[in-house]
C-alpha positions as CSV (number, residue, x, y, z in Angstrom):
1,X,61.1,157.9,-56.3
2,X,58.2,158.2,-58.7
3,X,58.1,161.3,-60.8
4,X,54.5,161.7,-59.9
5,X,55.1,161.6,-56.2
6,X,52.7,163.7,-54.1
7,X,53.0,164.1,-50.4
8,X,50.1,162.9,-48.4
9,X,49.4,162.4,-44.7
10,X,49.6,158.7,-45.1
11,X,53.3,159.0,-45.7
12,X,53.7,160.0,-42.1
13,X,52.3,156.7,-40.9
14,X,55.6,154.8,-40.6
15,X,57.3,157.7,-38.8
16,X,54.4,157.9,-36.4
17,X,54.7,154.1,-35.7
18,X,58.4,154.5,-35.0
19,X,57.8,157.5,-32.7
20,X,55.0,155.7,-30.8
21,X,57.2,152.7,-30.3
22,X,60.0,155.0,-29.0
23,X,57.6,156.6,-26.6
24,X,56.6,153.1,-25.4
25,X,60.2,152.3,-24.8
26,X,60.7,155.6,-22.9
27,X,57.7,154.7,-20.7
28,X,59.2,151.3,-20.0
29,X,62.5,152.9,-18.9
30,X,60.6,155.4,-16.8
31,X,58.4,153.0,-14.8
32,X,61.2,150.4,-14.4
33,X,63.6,153.0,-13.0
34,X,66.4,151.1,-14.6
35,X,69.8,152.8,-14.2
36,X,71.3,154.1,-17.4
37,X,74.9,155.0,-18.2
38,X,75.9,158.0,-20.3
39,X,77.0,157.4,-23.9
40,X,78.8,160.7,-24.4
41,X,82.6,160.9,-23.9
42,X,82.7,164.5,-22.4
43,X,81.2,166.1,-19.4
44,X,77.9,168.0,-19.5
45,X,79.0,171.6,-19.7
46,X,79.1,174.1,-22.6
47,X,82.5,173.0,-23.9
48,X,81.9,169.3,-23.2
49,X,78.5,169.4,-24.9
50,X,80.0,170.8,-28.1
51,X,82.6,168.1,-28.0
52,X,79.8,165.5,-27.6
53,X,78.0,166.9,-30.6
54,X,81.1,166.9,-32.7
55,X,81.8,163.3,-31.6
56,X,78.4,162.2,-32.9
57,X,78.8,164.1,-36.2
58,X,82.2,162.5,-36.8
59,X,80.8,159.0,-36.1
60,X,77.9,159.5,-38.5
61,X,80.2,161.1,-41.1
62,X,82.7,158.2,-40.9
63,X,79.9,155.6,-41.2
64,X,78.3,157.3,-44.2
65,X,81.7,157.7,-45.9
66,X,82.6,154.0,-45.4
67,X,79.2,152.9,-46.8
68,X,79.5,155.1,-49.8
69,X,83.1,153.8,-50.5
70,X,81.8,150.2,-50.4
71,X,78.9,151.0,-52.6
72,X,81.1,152.8,-55.1
73,X,83.5,149.8,-55.2
74,X,80.4,147.5,-55.5
75,X,81.4,145.5,-52.5
76,X,77.9,144.3,-51.9
77,X,78.8,141.2,-49.8
78,X,81.0,143.3,-47.6
79,X,78.1,145.8,-47.2
80,X,75.8,143.0,-46.2
81,X,78.4,141.9,-43.6
82,X,78.9,145.4,-42.2
83,X,75.2,146.3,-42.0
84,X,74.3,142.8,-40.7
85,X,76.9,143.0,-38.0
86,X,75.7,146.5,-37.0
87,X,72.0,145.4,-37.1
88,X,72.7,142.3,-35.0
89,X,74.7,144.2,-32.4
90,X,72.0,146.9,-32.1
91,X,69.1,144.5,-31.9
92,X,70.9,142.3,-29.3
93,X,71.9,145.1,-27.0
94,X,68.5,146.8,-27.3
95,X,66.7,143.6,-26.6
96,X,68.9,142.9,-23.6
97,X,68.3,146.4,-22.2
98,X,64.5,146.6,-22.7
99,X,63.9,143.0,-21.7
100,X,65.8,143.7,-18.5
101,X,63.7,146.8,-17.9
102,X,60.5,144.8,-18.6
103,X,61.2,142.0,-16.2
104,X,62.3,144.5,-13.5
105,X,58.6,145.3,-13.3
106,X,57.6,141.7,-12.6
107,X,60.2,139.1,-11.7
108,X,63.9,139.6,-12.6
109,X,65.2,136.8,-14.8
110,X,68.7,135.3,-14.7
111,X,71.1,137.0,-17.1
112,X,71.5,133.8,-19.0
113,X,67.8,133.7,-19.8
114,X,67.8,137.4,-20.9
115,X,70.8,136.7,-23.2
116,X,69.0,133.7,-24.7
117,X,65.9,135.7,-25.4
118,X,68.0,138.5,-26.9
119,X,69.8,136.0,-29.2
120,X,66.5,134.6,-30.5
121,X,65.2,138.1,-31.2
122,X,68.4,139.1,-32.9
123,X,68.3,135.9,-35.1
124,X,64.7,136.4,-36.1
125,X,65.2,140.1,-36.9
126,X,68.3,139.3,-39.0
127,X,66.5,136.5,-40.8
128,X,63.5,138.7,-41.7
129,X,65.6,141.7,-42.8
130,X,68.2,139.8,-44.9
131,X,66.5,136.6,-46.0
132,X,62.7,137.2,-46.5
133,X,63.0,140.7,-48.1
134,X,59.4,141.5,-47.3
135,X,57.7,144.5,-45.6
136,X,58.3,143.0,-42.1
137,X,61.9,144.1,-42.7
138,X,60.8,147.7,-42.9
139,X,58.7,147.3,-39.7
140,X,61.8,146.0,-37.9
141,X,63.7,149.1,-39.1
142,X,60.9,151.4,-37.7
143,X,61.0,149.6,-34.3
144,X,64.8,149.6,-34.2
145,X,64.9,153.4,-34.9
146,X,62.3,154.0,-32.1
147,X,64.1,151.9,-29.5
148,X,67.6,153.1,-30.3
149,X,66.6,156.7,-30.4
150,X,64.9,156.5,-27.1
151,X,67.9,154.8,-25.4
152,X,70.1,157.6,-26.7
153,X,67.6,160.3,-25.5
154,X,67.5,158.7,-22.1
155,X,71.3,158.4,-21.8
156,X,72.3,161.9,-23.0
157,X,71.7,165.0,-20.9
158,X,69.7,167.9,-22.3
159,X,72.4,170.4,-23.5
160,X,74.4,167.7,-25.2
161,X,71.2,166.2,-26.7
162,X,70.1,169.6,-28.1
163,X,73.6,170.3,-29.6
164,X,73.9,166.7,-31.0
165,X,70.5,167.1,-32.8
166,X,71.2,170.6,-34.1
167,X,74.7,169.7,-35.3
168,X,73.4,166.5,-37.0
169,X,70.6,168.4,-38.7
170,X,73.1,170.9,-40.1
171,X,75.5,168.0,-41.1
172,X,72.5,166.2,-42.8
173,X,71.8,169.1,-45.0
174,X,75.4,169.3,-46.1
175,X,75.8,165.5,-46.5
176,X,72.7,165.2,-48.7
177,X,73.7,167.9,-51.1
178,X,77.5,167.8,-50.9
179,X,78.5,164.8,-48.9
180,X,78.2,161.0,-48.9
181,X,74.5,160.7,-47.8
182,X,73.2,162.2,-51.0
183,X,75.5,160.0,-53.1
184,X,74.3,157.0,-51.2
185,X,70.6,158.0,-51.8
186,X,71.3,158.4,-55.5
187,X,73.0,155.0,-55.7
188,X,70.1,153.3,-54.0
189,X,69.1,153.1,-50.3
190,X,67.4,149.8,-51.1
191,X,70.9,148.2,-51.2
192,X,71.4,149.0,-47.5
193,X,69.0,146.4,-46.0
194,X,68.4,147.1,-42.3
195,X,69.6,150.7,-42.6
196,X,66.6,152.2,-44.5
197,X,62.9,151.6,-45.2
198,X,60.6,152.3,-48.0
199,X,56.9,153.2,-48.0
200,X,54.8,154.4,-50.9
201,X,57.6,155.8,-53.0
202,X,59.5,157.3,-50.0
203,X,62.8,156.0,-48.8
204,X,64.3,157.1,-45.4
205,X,67.3,156.1,-43.5
206,X,67.4,154.5,-40.0
207,X,69.3,157.6,-38.8
208,X,66.4,159.9,-39.4
209,X,64.1,157.6,-37.3
210,X,66.7,157.3,-34.6
211,X,67.2,161.0,-34.0
212,X,63.4,161.7,-34.2
213,X,62.9,159.2,-31.4
214,X,65.9,160.5,-29.5
215,X,64.2,163.9,-29.3
216,X,60.7,162.6,-28.4
217,X,62.1,160.2,-25.9
218,X,64.3,162.8,-24.2
219,X,61.4,165.2,-24.0
220,X,59.2,162.6,-22.3
221,X,61.8,161.5,-19.8
222,X,63.2,164.9,-18.9
223,X,60.3,167.3,-19.5
224,X,57.0,165.3,-19.4
225,X,54.1,164.3,-21.6
226,X,53.0,167.6,-23.1
227,X,56.5,168.7,-24.3
228,X,56.9,165.2,-25.7
229,X,53.6,165.5,-27.6
230,X,54.5,168.9,-28.9
231,X,57.9,167.7,-30.1
232,X,56.2,164.8,-31.9
233,X,53.8,167.2,-33.6
234,X,56.7,169.3,-34.7
235,X,58.6,166.3,-36.1
236,X,55.5,165.1,-38.0
237,X,54.8,168.5,-39.4
238,X,58.5,168.9,-40.4
239,X,58.4,165.5,-42.1
240,X,55.4,166.5,-44.1
241,X,57.0,169.8,-45.2
242,X,60.1,167.8,-46.1
243,X,58.0,165.4,-48.2
244,X,56.5,168.4,-50.0
245,X,60.0,169.5,-50.9
246,X,60.6,166.0,-52.3
247,X,57.9,166.7,-54.9
248,X,60.2,169.2,-56.4
249,X,63.7,167.9,-55.9
250,X,63.4,164.1,-55.5
251,X,65.9,164.2,-52.6
252,X,65.8,166.2,-49.4
253,X,67.5,166.0,-46.0
254,X,65.3,164.3,-43.4
255,X,66.6,165.9,-40.3
256,X,66.7,169.8,-40.4
257,X,63.1,170.8,-40.6
258,X,61.6,168.0,-38.4
259,X,64.4,168.4,-35.7
260,X,64.2,172.2,-35.5
261,X,60.4,172.2,-35.5
262,X,60.4,169.4,-32.9
263,X,62.9,171.2,-30.7
264,X,61.1,174.5,-31.0
265,X,57.6,173.2,-30.2
266,X,58.8,170.9,-27.5
267,X,60.8,173.5,-25.5
268,X,58.1,176.1,-26.1
269,X,55.5,173.9,-24.4
270,X,58.1,172.9,-21.7
271,X,58.6,176.6,-20.8
272,X,54.9,177.3,-20.8
273,X,53.6,174.5,-18.6
């Protein structure tokens, strides 16, 4: 990042785009009434919800550690393979799910047609991200974060969602300053095509966008429009505060301030309306 970096409101533009796309995906899931399956391994109770939160933290920690190990060993081709496989899997599954939800509103298509459409979308996304190396790759990351986060928010019940977001926010602070995430950022996020985006001297990871949209999508689907809007305001305000911290340190965790502000404002409005 440039030494003369100054946080401005324009830096929030890509995050807003990702959040709005996530909200659009949430509305699609809502109006289509498509059945969703839980993605958490434990039951929704105080003990099980803590287990679900720890499960997500472990998955994120392992993923970051593997990427840092590969970067440190300069296994760039293997990194491209791993990130490419992860991106292709995510884009294919998300395309299949959201296309199915979309066509439920009109005329259901045969599974073979949905799969064919999803394969085409996956191929185009992979080509743009890994072959063209232009700004459209960053746009795909923004949309991917919005769509993936919304699906997680829709598939995880409230207590588990809150604990997952809180645990990940705390882990993010640790991982940036003491763990693999900060080391990856110092090595260069630009090497992780498909897992990060850059905009006007700022680099952010796909994980930040995903968990922002997870919160906003969950608030819309489980609590309504006003709590969703409040959580979005909290996230954007938190991101701007985090960008202001970047002016001093050059690196700052992207989850803690936006997630806690988004949760706080979202549930405050939910309890008031």
